[in-house]
C-alpha positions as CSV (number, residue, x, y, z in Angstrom):
1,M,84.9,50.2,99.3
2,A,86.8,47.3,100.7
3,S,85.1,43.9,101.1
4,P,84.4,42.8,104.6
5,K,86.5,40.0,106.3
6,I,84.2,37.5,107.9
7,K,85.3,35.1,110.6
8,N,83.0,32.3,112.0
9,I,83.2,32.5,115.8
10,M,80.6,30.0,116.9
11,N,78.9,27.2,115.1
12,S,75.7,25.4,115.9
13,E,77.3,23.0,118.4
14,A,79.1,25.9,120.2
15,I,75.8,27.8,120.5
16,D,74.0,24.7,121.9
17,R,76.8,24.3,124.5
18,S,76.5,27.9,125.5
19,I,72.8,27.8,125.8
20,T,73.0,24.7,127.9
21,R,75.6,26.3,130.2
22,L,73.4,29.4,130.5
23,A,70.4,27.3,131.5
24,H,72.4,25.5,134.2
25,E,73.9,28.9,135.5
26,I,70.5,30.5,135.6
27,L,69.0,27.6,137.7
28,E,72.0,27.5,140.0
29,R,72.1,31.2,140.7
30,N,68.4,31.3,141.3
31,H,68.1,28.1,143.3
32,G,65.8,26.5,140.8
33,A,63.1,27.7,138.5
34,N,60.2,28.5,140.9
35,E,60.4,32.3,140.7
36,L,61.9,32.5,137.2
37,M,60.4,34.2,134.1
38,L,62.2,34.5,130.8
39,I,61.7,37.5,128.6
40,G,63.2,37.4,125.1
41,I,64.1,40.7,123.4
42,L,62.8,40.6,119.8
43,S,64.0,39.4,117.4
44,R,66.8,36.9,118.1
45,G,66.3,36.9,121.9
46,E,62.9,35.2,121.3
47,P,64.2,31.9,119.9
48,L,67.1,32.0,122.4
49,A,64.6,32.4,125.3
50,K,62.5,29.5,123.9
51,R,65.5,27.3,123.8
52,L,66.5,28.3,127.4
53,Q,62.9,27.6,128.5
54,A,63.0,24.1,127.0
55,L,66.4,23.3,128.7
56,I,65.3,24.7,132.0
57,Q,62.2,22.5,131.9
58,K,64.3,19.5,131.0
59,I,66.7,20.1,133.8
60,S,64.3,21.3,136.6
61,G,61.1,19.6,135.5
62,K,59.3,23.0,135.8
63,K,58.0,25.0,132.9
64,T,59.1,28.6,133.2
65,P,56.8,31.4,132.1
66,I,58.0,33.2,129.0
67,G,57.3,36.5,127.2
68,F,58.8,38.7,124.5
69,L,59.6,42.4,124.4
70,D,59.5,44.6,121.3
71,I,61.7,47.6,122.3
72,T,61.4,49.4,118.9
73,F,59.7,52.6,120.3
74,H,61.8,52.6,123.5
75,R,65.1,52.9,121.8
76,D,66.8,56.3,122.2
77,D,67.9,56.2,118.6
78,F,64.4,55.4,117.2
79,R,64.1,58.7,115.3
80,E,67.7,58.6,114.0
81,R,67.4,55.2,112.3
82,L,66.8,55.4,108.6
83,V,64.9,52.1,108.3
84,V,61.2,51.8,108.9
85,P,60.8,49.7,112.1
86,Q,59.2,46.3,111.9
87,V,57.0,46.3,115.0
88,K,56.1,42.9,116.2
89,G,54.6,43.8,119.6
90,T,55.4,42.9,123.1
91,D,53.9,39.6,124.3
92,I,53.8,39.1,128.1
93,N,50.8,37.2,129.3
94,D,52.0,36.3,132.8
95,S,52.5,38.7,135.7
96,I,56.1,39.8,136.2
97,D,55.4,41.0,139.7
98,D,57.8,39.4,142.3
99,K,59.4,37.2,139.6
100,I,63.0,36.9,138.8
101,V,62.9,38.2,135.2
102,V,65.7,37.0,133.0
103,L,66.0,39.2,129.9
104,V,67.4,37.2,127.0
105,D,69.2,38.7,124.0
106,D,71.7,37.7,121.4
107,V,74.4,40.4,121.7
108,L,75.2,42.9,124.4
109,F,77.0,45.9,123.0
110,T,76.4,49.5,124.2
111,G,73.7,48.5,126.7
112,R,71.1,50.8,125.1
113,T,68.9,47.8,124.0
114,I,68.8,46.5,127.5
115,R,68.0,50.0,128.9
116,A,65.1,50.2,126.5
117,A,64.0,46.7,127.5
118,M,63.9,47.7,131.2
119,D,61.9,50.8,130.3
120,E,59.4,48.6,128.5
121,L,59.2,46.1,131.4
122,N,58.2,48.9,133.8
123,A,54.8,49.0,132.0
124,F,54.2,45.3,133.0
125,G,54.8,45.4,136.8
126,R,57.6,45.2,139.3
127,P,59.8,42.2,139.2
128,Q,61.7,41.0,142.3
129,K,64.9,41.1,140.3
130,I,66.0,41.6,136.6
131,Q,68.9,39.5,135.3
132,L,70.4,39.5,131.9
133,A,71.5,36.5,129.8
134,V,73.2,37.1,126.5
135,L,74.7,34.7,123.9
136,V,77.5,37.1,123.1
137,D,79.0,40.0,125.0
138,R,81.2,42.2,122.7
139,G,82.0,45.0,125.1
140,H,81.9,48.7,124.3
141,R,79.3,49.8,126.9
142,E,77.9,53.3,126.7
143,I,75.5,52.6,129.6
144,P,76.6,50.9,132.9
145,I,74.9,47.5,132.2
146,K,76.5,44.1,132.9
147,A,75.2,40.7,131.9
148,D,74.6,38.2,134.6
149,F,75.0,35.2,132.3
150,I,77.2,35.2,129.2
151,G,77.5,32.5,126.5
152,N,80.7,33.9,125.0
153,N,82.8,37.0,125.5
154,I,84.0,38.3,122.1
155,P,85.9,41.5,122.5
156,T,85.6,43.6,119.4
157,H,87.4,46.6,117.9
158,E,86.1,49.7,116.2
159,G,84.8,48.7,112.7
160,E,84.0,45.1,113.8
161,H,80.5,43.8,114.1
162,I,79.0,40.6,115.5
163,K,76.1,38.9,113.7
164,V,74.2,36.1,115.4
165,F,72.2,33.7,113.2
166,V,69.5,31.5,114.7
167,K,67.9,28.7,112.8
168,E,64.4,29.9,113.7
169,I,64.9,33.1,111.8
170,D,68.0,32.6,109.6
171,N,67.7,28.9,108.9
172,K,71.1,28.3,110.5
173,D,72.9,28.8,113.8
174,G,76.2,30.7,114.0
175,V,78.0,33.7,115.2
176,Q,80.2,35.8,112.8
177,L,82.7,38.6,113.3
178,T,82.7,41.0,110.4
179,Q,85.6,43.4,109.9
180,L,85.9,46.0,107.2
181,R,89.2,45.5,105.5
182,N,91.5,48.6,105.2
């Protein structure tokens, strides 16, 4: 088997700039933070949501409610996956009713993760609106889902994969594109 070719796409500074830009765009589109609630999709959406929350508070002076979704059992490929799922549990303590919920995730690919997240959200109430913020959009949708806020568009080809590293989980920040060599 050929060894993979790895290309660094974003470093720590690029990620910080993207998250800062996302925070400003979220506030601008929603006319402030009054009705906002951030929901990070586990696992790497959690630290990204926490970073956005801190920046939104720094910019607006308002602490935005935050929660986290574990979509493990809502995935449509749950039974097909060969790994035993690590269930962390959903953690949403504030009401999402009539809030502008911003789902936060690291990579948008097929759209299936976001569909599962919206299914899980239904158990918690009825938001005014659901928006999507992602650090990386790599294309290749299988479900008609579009991000409202995108840190970086990285078009990929078949056989290429995007890996996001966050210091809270991986002890470093970065985004890599991995391509199997032929």
